[in-house]
N, CA and C atoms of all chains as a GROMACS GRO file, in nm:
protein
  642
    1MET      N    1  30.585  16.009  14.641
    1MET     CA    2  30.504  15.951  14.774
    1MET      C    3  30.438  15.857  14.769
    2PRO      N    4  30.442  15.725  14.826
    2PRO     CA    5  30.370  15.570  14.757
    2PRO      C    6  30.217  15.609  14.834
    3THR      N    7  30.131  15.470  14.676
    3THR     CA    8  29.995  15.552  14.657
    3THR      C    9  29.937  15.397  14.762
    4ILE      N   10  29.823  15.424  14.831
    4ILE     CA   11  29.714  15.287  14.843
    4ILE      C   12  29.594  15.267  14.797
    5THR      N   13  29.539  15.200  14.864
    5THR     CA   14  29.424  15.181  14.755
    5THR      C   15  29.308  15.140  14.875
    6LEU      N   16  29.180  15.249  14.895
    6LEU     CA   17  29.157  15.208  14.985
    6LEU      C   18  28.976  15.131  14.950
    7SER      N   19  28.920  15.047  15.039
    7SER     CA   20  28.767  15.016  14.941
    7SER      C   21  28.651  15.112  15.040
    8VAL      N   22  28.593  15.166  15.009
    8VAL     CA   23  28.444  15.176  15.047
    8VAL      C   24  28.336  15.142  14.970
    9PRO      N   25  28.199  15.141  15.082
    9PRO     CA   26  28.059  15.106  15.010
    9PRO      C   27  28.039  15.145  14.858
   10GLU      N   28  27.964  15.079  14.817
   10GLU     CA   29  27.891  15.176  14.667
   10GLU      C   30  27.817  15.291  14.720
   11ASP      N   31  27.744  15.291  14.806
   11ASP     CA   32  27.675  15.425  14.837
   11ASP      C   33  27.730  15.512  14.895
   12LEU      N   34  27.867  15.507  14.965
   12LEU     CA   35  27.977  15.583  14.968
   12LEU      C   36  28.020  15.666  14.863
   13LYS      N   37  28.066  15.594  14.757
   13LYS     CA   38  28.144  15.580  14.646
   13LYS      C   39  28.045  15.684  14.568
   14ARG      N   40  27.915  15.630  14.545
   14ARG     CA   41  27.819  15.723  14.471
   14ARG      C   42  27.805  15.901  14.553
   15GLU      N   43  27.793  15.880  14.695
   15GLU     CA   44  27.810  15.996  14.734
   15GLU      C   45  27.935  16.150  14.720
   16MET      N   46  28.046  16.032  14.746
   16MET     CA   47  28.165  16.098  14.714
   16MET      C   48  28.168  16.162  14.576
   17ASP      N   49  28.094  16.102  14.462
   17ASP     CA   50  28.113  16.087  14.357
   17ASP      C   51  28.062  16.271  14.338
   18THR      N   52  27.950  16.269  14.385
   18THR     CA   53  27.881  16.393  14.318
   18THR      C   54  27.908  16.480  14.453
   19LEU      N   55  28.048  16.538  14.480
   19LEU     CA   56  28.101  16.616  14.542
   19LEU      C   57  28.218  16.593  14.538
   20LYS      N   58  28.214  16.699  14.406
   20LYS     CA   59  28.347  16.665  14.275
   20LYS      C   60  28.473  16.789  14.374
   21TYR      N   61  28.444  16.848  14.434
   21TYR     CA   62  28.553  16.981  14.469
   21TYR      C   63  28.645  16.905  14.570
   22ILE      N   64  28.571  16.790  14.625
   22ILE     CA   65  28.688  16.750  14.754
   22ILE      C   66  28.792  16.673  14.757
   23ASN      N   67  28.917  16.706  14.734
   23ASN     CA   68  29.011  16.613  14.753
   23ASN      C   69  29.016  16.492  14.846
   24TRP      N   70  28.950  16.381  14.809
   24TRP     CA   71  28.886  16.254  14.892
   24TRP      C   72  29.079  16.193  14.927
   25SER      N   73  29.140  16.230  14.828
   25SER     CA   74  29.311  16.208  14.869
   25SER      C   75  29.310  16.228  15.020
   26ALA      N   76  29.350  16.394  14.968
   26ALA     CA   77  29.359  16.466  15.123
   26ALA      C   78  29.292  16.408  15.260
   27VAL      N   79  29.170  16.379  15.219
   27VAL     CA   80  29.081  16.371  15.371
   27VAL      C   81  29.120  16.256  15.395
   28ALA      N   82  29.143  16.183  15.347
   28ALA     CA   83  29.173  16.011  15.348
   28ALA      C   84  29.285  16.015  15.431
   29ARG      N   85  29.444  16.127  15.363
   29ARG     CA   86  29.524  16.138  15.408
   29ARG      C   87  29.539  16.209  15.570
   30GLU      N   88  29.467  16.277  15.609
   30GLU     CA   89  29.463  16.336  15.734
   30GLU      C   90  29.427  16.256  15.822
   31ALA      N   91  29.320  16.182  15.746
   31ALA     CA   92  29.182  16.094  15.845
   31ALA      C   93  29.332  15.978  15.951
   32ILE      N   94  29.393  15.962  15.781
   32ILE     CA   95  29.546  15.844  15.883
   32ILE      C   96  29.651  15.908  15.968
   33GLN      N   97  29.672  16.038  15.924
   33GLN     CA   98  29.788  16.099  15.993
   33GLN      C   99  29.702  16.090  16.106
   34GLU      N  100  29.574  16.172  16.163
   34GLU     CA  101  29.488  16.167  16.276
   34GLU      C  102  29.508  16.064  16.332
   35LYS      N  103  29.464  15.949  16.333
   35LYS     CA  104  29.463  15.832  16.362
   35LYS      C  105  29.640  15.749  16.434
   36VAL      N  106  29.732  15.757  16.341
   36VAL     CA  107  29.880  15.755  16.373
   36VAL      C  108  29.883  15.838  16.476
   37SER      N  109  29.886  15.977  16.470
   37SER     CA  110  29.922  16.055  16.579
   37SER      C  111  29.855  16.027  16.673
   38GLN      N  112  29.756  15.977  16.720
   38GLN     CA  113  29.677  15.966  16.832
   38GLN      C  114  29.716  15.862  16.937
   39LEU      N  115  29.778  15.757  16.879
   39LEU     CA  116  29.800  15.600  16.877
   39LEU      C  117  29.944  15.600  16.904
   40ALA      N  118  30.093  15.734  16.869
   40ALA     CA  119  30.216  15.756  16.859
   40ALA      C  120  30.167  15.816  17.011
   41LEU      N  121  30.125  15.907  17.004
   41LEU     CA  122  30.081  16.002  17.155
   41LEU      C  123  30.091  15.917  17.265
   42PHE      N  124  29.963  15.813  17.232
   42PHE     CA  125  29.949  15.727  17.344
   42PHE      C  126  30.043  15.663  17.390
   43LYS      N  127  30.091  15.574  17.273
   43LYS     CA  128  30.186  15.426  17.313
   43LYS      C  129  30.310  15.528  17.372
   44SER      N  130  30.315  15.666  17.359
   44SER     CA  131  30.445  15.713  17.405
   44SER      C  132  30.434  15.778  17.569
   45ILE      N  133  30.325  15.814  17.586
   45ILE     CA  134  30.273  15.813  17.700
   45ILE      C  135  30.301  15.705  17.811
   46VAL      N  136  30.224  15.568  17.770
   46VAL     CA  137  30.221  15.493  17.821
   46VAL      C  138  30.342  15.410  17.833
   47ALA      N  139  30.444  15.422  17.725
   47ALA     CA  140  30.584  15.383  17.726
   47ALA      C  141  30.641  15.395  17.899
   48LYS      N  142  30.613  15.487  17.925
   48LYS     CA  143  30.683  15.539  18.056
   48LYS      C  144  30.596  15.500  18.239
   49SER      N  145  30.457  15.410  18.210
   49SER     CA  146  30.374  15.335  18.264
   49SER      C  147  30.441  15.221  18.374
   50LYS      N  148  30.425  15.282  18.460
   50LYS     CA  149  30.465  15.126  18.582
   50LYS      C  150  30.396  15.050  18.622
   51LEU      N  151  30.235  15.077  18.561
   51LEU     CA  152  30.123  15.065  18.646
   51LEU      C  153  30.181  14.905  18.620
   52THR      N  154  30.124  14.749  18.666
   52THR     CA  155  30.158  14.631  18.616
   52THR      C  156  30.025  14.574  18.604
   53GLY      N  157  29.999  14.475  18.547
   53GLY     CA  158  29.849  14.419  18.492
   53GLY      C  159  29.809  14.381  18.646
   54ARG      N  160  29.891  14.362  18.798
   54ARG     CA  161  29.777  14.340  18.886
   54ARG      C  162  29.745  14.503  18.931
   55ASP      N  163  29.798  14.579  18.943
   55ASP     CA  164  29.759  14.671  18.936
   55ASP      C  165  29.620  14.735  18.890
   56ALA      N  166  29.648  14.712  18.724
   56ALA     CA  167  29.553  14.739  18.690
   56ALA      C  168  29.392  14.649  18.689
   57GLY      N  169  29.440  14.524  18.744
   57GLY     CA  170  29.331  14.476  18.818
   57GLY      C  171  29.247  14.472  18.876
   58HIS      N  172  29.306  14.504  18.979
   58HIS     CA  173  29.311  14.626  19.154
   58HIS      C  174  29.232  14.746  19.126
   59ILE      N  175  29.268  14.788  19.044
   59ILE     CA  176  29.201  14.938  19.040
   59ILE      C  177  29.067  14.938  18.969
   60GLY      N  178  29.106  14.839  18.829
   60GLY     CA  179  28.988  14.795  18.776
   60GLY      C  180  28.862  14.768  18.844
   61ALA      N  181  28.865  14.691  18.912
   61ALA     CA  182  28.807  14.610  18.996
   61ALA      C  183  28.686  14.731  19.098
   62LYS      N  184  28.794  14.816  19.165
   62LYS     CA  185  28.772  14.932  19.245
   62LYS      C  186  28.671  14.998  19.171
   63ILE      N  187  28.720  15.037  19.034
   63ILE     CA  188  28.640  15.129  18.939
   63ILE      C  189  28.489  15.092  18.915
   64SER      N  190  28.491  14.959  18.878
   64SER     CA  191  28.350  14.839  18.830
   64SER      C  192  28.243  14.846  18.958
   65ALA      N  193  28.329  14.881  19.084
   65ALA     CA  194  28.245  14.797  19.208
   65ALA      C  195  28.170  15.017  19.276
   66SER      N  196  28.280  15.099  19.194
   66SER     CA  197  28.231  15.225  19.245
   66SER      C  198  28.093  15.288  19.141
   67LEU      N  199  28.104  15.202  19.023
   67LEU     CA  200  28.033  15.266  18.921
   67LEU      C  201  27.933  15.157  18.950
   68HIS      N  202  27.897  15.060  19.007
   68HIS     CA  203  27.800  14.989  18.971
   68HIS      C  204  27.726  15.041  19.098
   69LYS      N  205  27.785  15.100  19.231
   69LYS     CA  206  27.740  15.155  19.342
   69LYS      C  207  27.642  15.284  19.252
   70LYS      N  208  27.691  15.389  19.207
   70LYS     CA  209  27.626  15.434  19.133
   70LYS      C  210  27.515  15.411  19.059
   71TYR      N  211  27.498  15.304  18.989
   71TYR     CA  212  27.418  15.250  18.944
   71TYR      C  213  27.297  15.246  18.989
   72LYS      N  214  27.304  15.117  19.129
   72LYS     CA  215  27.232  15.083  19.222
   72LYS      C  216  27.138  15.236  19.276
   73GLN      N  217  27.200  15.288  19.309
   73GLN     CA  218  27.134  15.429  19.392
   73GLN      C  219  27.042  15.477  19.283
   74LYS      N  220  27.101  15.482  19.164
   74LYS     CA  221  27.011  15.532  19.042
   74LYS      C  222  26.868  15.454  19.008
   75TYR      N  223  26.923  15.284  18.960
   75TYR     CA  224  26.773  15.225  18.966
   75TYR      C  225  26.772  15.149  19.011
   76ARG      N  226  26.617  15.123  19.054
   76ARG     CA  227  26.577  15.045  19.199
   76ARG      C  228  26.601  14.904  19.137
   77GLY      N  229  26.604  14.804  19.258
   77GLY     CA  230  26.568  14.644  19.197
   77GLY      C  231  26.694  14.596  19.110
   78LEU      N  232  26.810  14.670  19.188
   78LEU     CA  233  26.923  14.614  19.179
   78LEU      C  234  27.009  14.603  19.319
   79ALA      N  235  27.104  14.431  19.333
   79ALA     CA  236  27.126  14.392  19.417
   79ALA      C  237  27.278  14.476  19.463
   80MET      N  238  28.370  14.572  16.454
   80MET     CA  239  28.341  14.522  16.556
   80MET      C  240  28.272  14.552  16.658
   81LEU      N  241  28.184  14.563  16.673
   81LEU     CA  242  28.165  14.647  16.779
   81LEU      C  243  28.162  14.549  16.975
   82VAL      N  244  28.220  14.598  16.991
   82VAL     CA  245  28.265  14.589  17.158
   82VAL      C  246  28.253  14.664  17.292
   83VAL      N  247  28.150  14.590  17.406
   83VAL     CA  248  28.171  14.608  17.549
   83VAL      C  249  28.289  14.618  17.607
   84ILE      N  250  28.325  14.756  17.629
   84ILE     CA  251  28.477  14.753  17.695
   84ILE      C  252  28.463  14.765  17.877
   85ASP      N  253  28.524  14.709  17.963
   85ASP     CA  254  28.505  14.738  18.085
   85ASP      C  255  28.650  14.808  18.199
   86ALA      N  256  28.615  14.800  18.294
   86ALA     CA  257  28.727  14.933  18.336
   86ALA      C  258  28.839  14.842  18.380
   87ASN      N  259  28.864  14.697  18.403
   87ASN     CA  260  29.002  14.632  18.413
   87ASN      C  261  29.060  14.662  18.237
   88VAL      N  262  29.025  14.633  18.145
   88VAL     CA  263  29.040  14.638  18.034
   88VAL      C  264  29.143  14.805  17.991
   89LEU      N  265  29.032  14.889  18.034
   89LEU     CA  266  29.063  15.035  18.021
   89LEU      C  267  29.197  15.066  18.100
   90CYS      N  268  29.168  14.997  18.206
   90CYS     CA  269  29.324  15.045  18.314
   90CYS      C  270  29.444  14.950  18.231
   91SER      N  271  29.428  14.816  18.181
   91SER     CA  272  29.490  14.722  18.108
   91SER      C  273  29.586  14.879  17.953
   92ALA      N  274  29.517  14.888  17.932
   92ALA     CA  275  29.537  15.001  17.836
   92ALA      C  276  29.670  15.049  17.852
   93LEU      N  277  29.694  15.134  17.997
   93LEU     CA  278  29.777  15.208  18.023
   93LEU      C  279  29.917  15.130  18.093
   94LEU      N  280  29.932  15.018  18.065
   94LEU     CA  281  30.038  14.937  18.071
   94LEU      C  282  30.138  14.957  17.991
   95ALA      N  283  30.279  14.936  18.005
   95ALA     CA  284  30.398  15.001  17.926
   95ALA      C  285  30.379  14.881  17.811
   96LYS      N  286  30.372  14.730  17.848
   96LYS     CA  287  30.377  14.672  17.728
   96LYS      C  288  30.204  14.589  17.738
   97GLY      N  289  30.240  14.507  17.576
   97GLY     CA  290  30.076  14.474  17.538
   97GLY      C  291  30.024  14.514  17.470
   98LYS      N  292  29.900  14.436  17.425
   98LYS     CA  293  29.877  14.474  17.312
   98LYS      C  294  29.697  14.549  17.329
   99THR      N  295  29.672  14.597  17.445
   99THR     CA  296  29.560  14.653  17.446
   99THR      C  297  29.521  14.794  17.422
  100ALA      N  298  29.668  14.838  17.402
  100ALA     CA  299  29.630  14.935  17.348
  100ALA      C  300  29.619  14.930  17.178
  101ASP      N  301  29.669  14.842  17.143
  101ASP     CA  302  29.684  14.903  16.999
  101ASP      C  303  29.531  14.818  16.976
  102ILE      N  304  29.480  14.728  16.997
  102ILE     CA  305  29.305  14.692  17.008
  102ILE      C  306  29.280  14.868  17.004
  103LEU      N  307  29.234  14.884  17.087
  103LEU     CA  308  29.168  14.973  17.197
  103LEU      C  309  29.194  15.113  17.034
  104PHE      N  310  29.303  15.119  16.994
  104PHE     CA  311  29.301  15.243  16.866
  104PHE      C  312  29.242  15.217  16.745
  105SER      N  313  29.272  15.058  16.746
  105SER     CA  314  29.230  15.007  16.606
  105SER      C  315  29.122  15.066  16.543
  106ASP      N  316  29.128  15.043  16.429
  106ASP     CA  317  28.990  15.097  16.389
  106ASP      C  318  28.885  14.955  16.360
  107ARG      N  319  28.939  14.867  16.364
  107ARG     CA  320  28.906  14.719  16.347
  107ARG      C  321  28.760  14.710  16.505
  108ILE      N  322  28.782  14.801  16.609
  108ILE     CA  323  28.662  14.770  16.679
  108ILE      C  324  28.597  14.881  16.707
  109THR      N  325  28.509  14.878  16.718
  109THR     CA  326  28.420  15.014  16.800
  109THR      C  327  28.382  14.985  16.950
  110ALA      N  328  28.469  15.023  17.047
  110ALA     CA  329  28.450  15.030  17.192
  110ALA      C  330  28.338  15.112  17.254
  111ILE      N  331  28.284  15.034  17.341
  111ILE     CA  332  28.153  15.120  17.364
  111ILE      C  333  28.087  15.110  17.522
  112ALA      N  334  28.092  15.165  17.583
  112ALA     CA  335  28.101  15.181  17.775
  112ALA      C  336  27.993  15.241  17.799
  113PRO      N  337  27.964  15.160  17.909
  113PRO     CA  338  27.848  15.210  17.971
  113PRO      C  339  27.839  15.374  18.036
  114GLU      N  340  27.764  15.461  18.049
  114GLU     CA  341  27.812  15.591  18.086
  114GLU      C  342  27.862  15.597  18.268
  115LEU      N  343  27.918  15.681  18.256
  115LEU     CA  344  28.016  15.723  18.418
  115LEU      C  345  28.134  15.616  18.406
  116LEU      N  346  28.122  15.536  18.338
  116LEU     CA  347  28.318  15.466  18.349
  116LEU      C  348  28.386  15.568  18.340
  117LEU      N  349  28.358  15.659  18.240
  117LEU     CA  350  28.560  15.764  18.218
  117LEU      C  351  28.551  15.817  18.369
  118ALA      N  352  28.433  15.898  18.379
  118ALA     CA  353  28.410  15.984  18.500
  118ALA      C  354  28.468  15.893  18.625
  119GLU      N  355  28.385  15.745  18.638
  119GLU     CA  356  28.485  15.678  18.702
  119GLU      C  357  28.632  15.668  18.782
  120LEU      N  358  28.672  15.660  18.639
  120LEU     CA  359  28.852  15.617  18.583
  120LEU      C  360  28.894  15.752  18.668
  121GLU      N  361  28.823  15.875  18.596
  121GLU     CA  362  28.849  16.007  18.637
  121GLU      C  363  28.889  15.988  18.810
  122ARG      N  364  28.758  15.959  18.872
  122ARG     CA  365  28.751  15.904  18.991
  122ARG      C  366  28.889  15.879  19.094
  123HIS      N  367  28.962  15.809  19.037
  123HIS     CA  368  29.038  15.688  19.011
  123HIS      C  369  29.179  15.729  19.038
  124LYS      N  370  29.194  15.861  18.990
  124LYS     CA  371  29.328  15.901  18.890
  124LYS      C  372  29.442  15.924  18.966
  125GLU      N  373  29.412  15.952  19.112
  125GLU     CA  374  29.520  15.959  19.192
  125GLU      C  375  29.570  15.840  19.211
  126GLU      N  376  29.536  15.711  19.235
  126GLU     CA  377  29.585  15.585  19.260
  126GLU      C  378  29.668  15.539  19.128
  127LEU      N  379  29.571  15.570  18.961
  127LEU     CA  380  29.624  15.570  18.849
  127LEU      C  381  29.779  15.640  18.848
  128ILE      N  382  29.782  15.761  18.903
  128ILE     CA  383  29.914  15.845  18.855
  128ILE      C  384  30.032  15.776  18.957
  129ALA      N  385  29.962  15.749  19.094
  129ALA     CA  386  30.039  15.686  19.201
  129ALA      C  387  30.096  15.542  19.148
  130LYS      N  388  30.014  15.466  19.089
  130LYS     CA  389  30.100  15.311  19.083
  130LYS      C  390  30.173  15.322  18.909
  131SER      N  391  30.092  15.434  18.843
  131SER     CA  392  30.183  15.388  18.694
  131SER      C  393  30.298  15.511  18.704
  132LYS      N  394  30.297  15.605  18.823
  132LYS     CA  395  30.450  15.727  18.780
  132LYS      C  396  30.384  15.810  18.684
  133LEU      N  397  30.298  15.823  18.606
  133LEU     CA  398  30.273  15.898  18.499
  133LEU      C  399  30.264  16.048  18.578
  134SER      N  400  30.249  16.166  18.461
  134SER     CA  401  30.238  16.264  18.542
  134SER      C  402  30.085  16.342  18.516
  135ASP      N  403  30.049  16.418  18.590
  135ASP     CA  404  29.911  16.463  18.611
  135ASP      C  405  29.850  16.533  18.450
  136GLN      N  406  29.942  16.544  18.382
  136GLN     CA  407  29.958  16.575  18.254
  136GLN      C  408  29.934  16.476  18.171
  137GLU      N  409  30.038  16.365  18.186
  137GLU     CA  410  29.995  16.263  18.109
  137GLU      C  411  29.889  16.193  18.110
  138PHE      N  412  29.895  16.168  18.282
  138PHE     CA  413  29.730  16.126  18.250
  138PHE      C  414  29.607  16.208  18.175
  139VAL      N  415  29.559  16.355  18.205
  139VAL     CA  416  29.485  16.346  18.149
  139VAL      C  417  29.501  16.382  18.032
  140THR      N  418  29.621  16.345  17.908
  140THR     CA  419  29.609  16.335  17.752
  140THR      C  420  29.585  16.188  17.772
  141ALA      N  421  29.572  16.058  17.821
  141ALA     CA  422  29.572  15.908  17.805
  141ALA      C  423  29.467  15.979  17.834
  142LEU      N  424  29.355  16.030  17.917
  142LEU     CA  425  29.241  16.004  17.958
  142LEU      C  426  29.138  16.052  17.813
  143ALA      N  427  29.228  16.180  17.757
  143ALA     CA  428  29.134  16.267  17.649
  143ALA      C  429  29.126  16.162  17.542
  144LEU      N  430  29.242  16.096  17.545
  144LEU     CA  431  29.250  15.994  17.387
  144LEU      C  432  29.177  15.904  17.391
  145PHE      N  433  29.154  15.822  17.557
  145PHE     CA  434  29.034  15.726  17.545
  145PHE      C  435  28.911  15.776  17.552
  146LYS      N  436  28.869  15.879  17.537
  146LYS     CA  437  28.748  15.988  17.538
  146LYS      C  438  28.731  15.970  17.338
  147ARG      N  439  28.859  15.978  17.316
  147ARG     CA  440  28.791  15.964  17.152
  147ARG      C  441  28.762  15.835  17.096
  148VAL      N  442  28.811  15.712  17.120
  148VAL     CA  443  28.786  15.583  17.089
  148VAL      C  444  28.721  15.532  17.198
  149VAL      N  445  28.646  15.560  17.278
  149VAL     CA  446  28.560  15.460  17.333
  149VAL      C  447  28.398  15.558  17.316
  150THR      N  448  28.334  15.497  17.316
  150THR     CA  449  28.200  15.562  17.312
  150THR      C  450  28.096  15.544  17.432
  151ILE      N  451  28.080  15.652  17.482
  151ILE     CA  452  27.993  15.628  17.603
  151ILE      C  453  27.835  15.676  17.550
  152ILE      N  454  27.790  15.524  17.602
  152ILE     CA  455  27.593  15.483  17.618
  152ILE      C  456  27.571  15.567  17.709
  153PRO      N  457  27.472  15.604  17.654
  153PRO     CA  458  27.370  15.672  17.798
  153PRO      C  459  27.302  15.557  17.861
  154ALA      N  460  27.302  15.553  17.994
  154ALA     CA  461  27.241  15.452  18.065
  154ALA      C  462  27.108  15.417  18.033
  155ARG      N  463  27.004  15.499  17.976
  155ARG     CA  464  26.884  15.499  17.960
  155ARG      C  465  26.816  15.390  17.832
  156GLU      N  466  26.957  15.407  17.745
  156GLU     CA  467  26.973  15.345  17.649
  156GLU      C  468  26.943  15.186  17.686
  157PHE      N  469  27.046  15.118  17.776
  157PHE     CA  470  27.094  14.966  17.823
  157PHE      C  471  26.970  14.960  17.978
  158ALA      N  472  26.862  15.043  17.990
  158ALA     CA  473  26.825  15.056  18.150
  158ALA      C  474  26.754  14.902  18.152
  159PRO      N  475  26.685  14.942  18.043
  159PRO     CA  476  26.619  14.824  18.048
  159PRO      C  477  26.649  14.641  18.071
  160TYR      N  478  26.766  14.670  18.047
  160TYR     CA  479  26.828  14.497  18.053
  160TYR      C  480  26.897  14.475  18.271
  161LEU      N  481  26.929  14.620  18.297
  161LEU     CA  482  26.994  14.612  18.425
  161LEU      C  483  26.965  14.534  18.466
  162VAL      N  484  26.805  14.490  18.511
  162VAL     CA  485  26.784  14.388  18.619
  162VAL      C  486  26.814  14.201  18.582
  163GLU      N  487  26.809  14.196  18.465
  163GLU     CA  488  26.842  14.064  18.382
  163GLU      C  489  26.987  14.062  18.417
  164ALA      N  490  27.087  14.172  18.418
  164ALA     CA  491  27.190  14.158  18.377
  164ALA      C  492  27.265  14.109  18.522
  165ASN      N  493  27.171  14.201  18.642
  165ASN     CA  494  27.224  14.204  18.776
  165ASN      C  495  27.210  14.040  18.807
  166LYS      N  496  27.101  13.997  18.751
  166LYS     CA  497  27.029  13.822  18.834
  166LYS      C  498  27.163  13.714  18.763
  167LEU      N  499  27.169  13.763  18.652
  167LEU     CA  500  27.266  13.654  18.551
  167LEU      C  501  27.422  13.625  18.662
  168LEU      N  502  27.449  13.729  18.740
  168LEU     CA  503  27.568  13.772  18.780
  168LEU      C  504  27.616  13.767  18.903
  169GLY      N  505  27.422  13.687  19.012
  169GLY     CA  506  27.481  13.639  19.109
  169GLY      C  507  27.565  13.753  19.226
  170SER      N  508  27.655  13.712  19.258
  170SER     CA  509  27.744  13.795  19.371
  170SER      C  510  27.848  13.873  19.287
  171HIS      N  511  27.896  13.870  19.180
  171HIS     CA  512  27.960  13.896  19.076
  171HIS      C  513  27.852  14.006  19.044
  172VAL      N  514  27.776  14.151  19.138
  172VAL     CA  515  27.754  14.243  19.049
  172VAL      C  516  27.750  14.340  19.016
  173LYS      N  517  27.912  14.383  19.044
  173LYS     CA  518  27.992  14.494  18.993
  173LYS      C  519  27.991  14.556  18.843
  174ASP      N  520  28.021  14.438  18.823
  174ASP     CA  521  28.010  14.387  18.615
  174ASP      C  522  27.843  14.424  18.553
  175THR      N  523  27.726  14.486  18.659
  175THR     CA  524  27.612  14.485  18.607
  175THR      C  525  27.601  14.556  18.480
  176ALA      N  526  27.639  14.685  18.467
  176ALA     CA  527  27.651  14.735  18.358
  176ALA      C  528  27.650  14.721  18.243
  177TYR      N  529  27.739  14.643  18.236
  177TYR     CA  530  27.887  14.591  18.104
  177TYR      C  531  27.775  14.478  18.086
  178VAL      N  532  27.762  14.425  18.135
  178VAL     CA  533  27.689  14.244  18.098
  178VAL      C  534  27.563  14.337  18.021
  179ALA      N  535  27.480  14.438  18.104
  179ALA     CA  536  27.335  14.500  18.041
  179ALA      C  537  27.340  14.566  17.927
  180LEU      N  538  27.484  14.624  17.875
  180LEU     CA  539  27.526  14.632  17.741
  180LEU      C  540  27.553  14.598  17.673
  181ALA      N  541  27.602  14.494  17.707
  181ALA     CA  542  27.686  14.380  17.575
  181ALA      C  543  27.502  14.319  17.569
  182LEU      N  544  27.392  14.287  17.618
  182LEU     CA  545  27.296  14.203  17.652
  182LEU      C  546  27.199  14.329  17.556
  183CYS      N  547  27.250  14.441  17.569
  183CYS     CA  548  27.134  14.533  17.478
  183CYS      C  549  27.188  14.538  17.336
  184TYR      N  550  27.274  14.547  17.321
  184TYR     CA  551  27.370  14.592  17.146
  184TYR      C  552  27.399  14.455  17.109
  185SER      N  553  27.347  14.346  17.199
  185SER     CA  554  27.393  14.183  17.159
  185SER      C  555  27.538  14.183  17.066
  186CYS      N  556  27.662  14.223  17.175
  186CYS     CA  557  27.789  14.261  17.123
  186CYS      C  558  27.873  14.145  17.252
  187PRO      N  559  27.989  14.133  17.201
  187PRO     CA  560  28.104  14.054  17.309
  187PRO      C  561  28.131  14.167  17.374
  188LEU      N  562  28.170  14.094  17.507
  188LEU     CA  563  28.199  14.218  17.638
  188LEU      C  564  28.351  14.148  17.649
  189TRP      N  565  28.462  14.267  17.624
  189TRP     CA  566  28.598  14.209  17.581
  189TRP      C  567  28.646  14.278  17.769
  190SER      N  568  28.665  14.175  17.824
  190SER     CA  569  28.692  14.175  17.987
  190SER      C  570  28.784  14.052  18.040
  191LYS      N  571  28.908  14.100  18.094
  191LYS     CA  572  28.973  13.944  18.179
  191LYS      C  573  28.897  13.856  18.288
  192GLU      N  574  28.774  13.944  18.335
  192GLU     CA  575  28.745  13.830  18.482
  192GLU      C  576  28.673  13.698  18.422
  193LYS      N  577  28.726  13.651  18.485
  193LYS     CA  578  28.681  13.489  18.422
  193LYS      C  579  28.529  13.431  18.473
  194PHE      N  580  28.486  13.452  18.578
  194PHE     CA  581  28.388  13.431  18.645
  194PHE      C  582  28.266  13.500  18.508
  195LEU      N  583  28.256  13.638  18.446
  195LEU     CA  584  28.152  13.620  18.327
  195LEU      C  585  28.155  13.506  18.208
  196ARG      N  586  28.258  13.435  18.187
  196ARG     CA  587  28.268  13.356  18.092
  196ARG      C  588  28.150  13.218  18.128
  197LYS      N  589  28.100  13.216  18.251
  197LYS     CA  590  28.031  13.142  18.286
  197LYS      C  591  27.902  13.146  18.271
  198ILE      N  592  27.799  13.307  18.265
  198ILE     CA  593  27.703  13.327  18.252
  198ILE      C  594  27.632  13.296  18.141
  199GLY      N  595  27.712  13.251  18.017
  199GLY     CA  596  27.699  13.206  17.875
  199GLY      C  597  27.556  13.305  17.822
  200LYS      N  598  27.468  13.383  17.882
  200LYS     CA  599  27.423  13.465  17.760
  200LYS      C  600  27.476  13.584  17.663
  201ILE      N  601  27.560  13.597  17.741
  201ILE     CA  602  27.699  13.682  17.660
  201ILE      C  603  27.819  13.631  17.590
  202GLU      N  604  27.866  13.644  17.498
  202GLU     CA  605  28.038  13.635  17.455
  202GLU      C  606  28.103  13.717  17.530
  203VAL      N  607  28.175  13.670  17.555
  203VAL     CA  608  28.300  13.742  17.668
  203VAL      C  609  28.457  13.699  17.617
  204LEU      N  610  28.518  13.825  17.514
  204LEU     CA  611  28.619  13.764  17.481
  204LEU      C  612  28.785  13.809  17.583
  205THR      N  613  28.866  13.752  17.578
  205THR     CA  614  28.972  13.832  17.637
  205THR      C  615  29.044  13.881  17.516
  206THR      N  616  29.157  13.976  17.626
  206THR     CA  617  29.225  14.048  17.464
  206THR      C  618  29.311  13.968  17.394
  207ASP      N  619  29.359  13.864  17.412
  207ASP     CA  620  29.390  13.735  17.322
  207ASP      C  621  29.284  13.723  17.153
  208GLU      N  622  29.186  13.685  17.263
  208GLU     CA  623  29.071  13.633  17.150
  208GLU      C  624  29.057  13.753  17.111
  209LEU      N  625  29.009  13.857  17.142
  209LEU     CA  626  28.992  13.981  17.023
  209LEU      C  627  29.088  13.988  16.947
  210ALA      N  628  29.200  13.988  16.955
  210ALA     CA  629  29.324  13.983  16.890
  210ALA      C  630  29.303  13.916  16.789
  211HIS      N  631  29.274  13.809  16.835
  211HIS     CA  632  29.311  13.726  16.705
  211HIS      C  633  29.117  13.699  16.619
  212ARG      N  634  29.077  13.735  16.695
  212ARG     CA  635  28.900  13.744  16.635
  212ARG      C  636  28.948  13.913  16.479
  213ILE      N  637  28.990  13.999  16.556
  213ILE     CA  638  28.980  14.094  16.434
  213ILE      C  639  29.140  14.090  16.362
  214SER      N  640  29.246  14.020  16.406
  214SER     CA  641  29.349  13.999  16.286
  214SER      C  642  29.273  13.950  16.174
   0.00000   0.00000   0.00000
C-alpha cells in the first residue's frame, strides 16, 4: 500500500496524541475514501446531463428571483 | 477558503463538462449559501430534470451531495446586512441574499453575474478566478 504524509496543526496533533487507541491512518483513509466516492458519484451522474450553460444561467436566475421573493416577504424594507 | 455560492453556480455544477463540480467538492473551499437556496433549487426540480434529462433519482442524489458540501447559513445571521445589500444592487435585487451573506462573512461571492463585480464592496470571483486562487 502506498504511503502519504498529512500535515495537521500543532494543537490537533497534541489532541490526537492523547487518543492513543485510535488508528489515525484508518480515520484518514476513510475520510479520503468518502471524499473520492462523493465526487466520483456526483461526476458519474452529471456526466449524463444534457444541461447547457445557457440553461444553467436561465434556471439559476429564476431560482435567485424566487429566493429573493421569499426574503422580501419575510424582511421589511427590501426592494 | 470560505466562499458564498449562488444559484447559477450550483446549477452549473450539473453541467457534464466544466470545473464547477471539481471546485465545489474540493476541500480547498468551504461553500456557504443563504437559507432556502437548496429548497428553491428543489422547487425548480422539474425544469432542471427536463433540461438535464437526468432521472428523478439521479437529481435527488445530486441534491443530497450538494447538501453535504454546501453549508446553509440561517437568514437571521446575515439579516442585518440585507438592506445594505439590497441598496448596493439597485435593480439587480435578486442577488440580495448572496451579497448580504458575503458582507456578513467578509468573504468572496462565487458568481458568474457580471453586474455584481461593479458594486465594489464585496469580491466577486468567477469559476476560473476561483480555480486559479485555490490552485
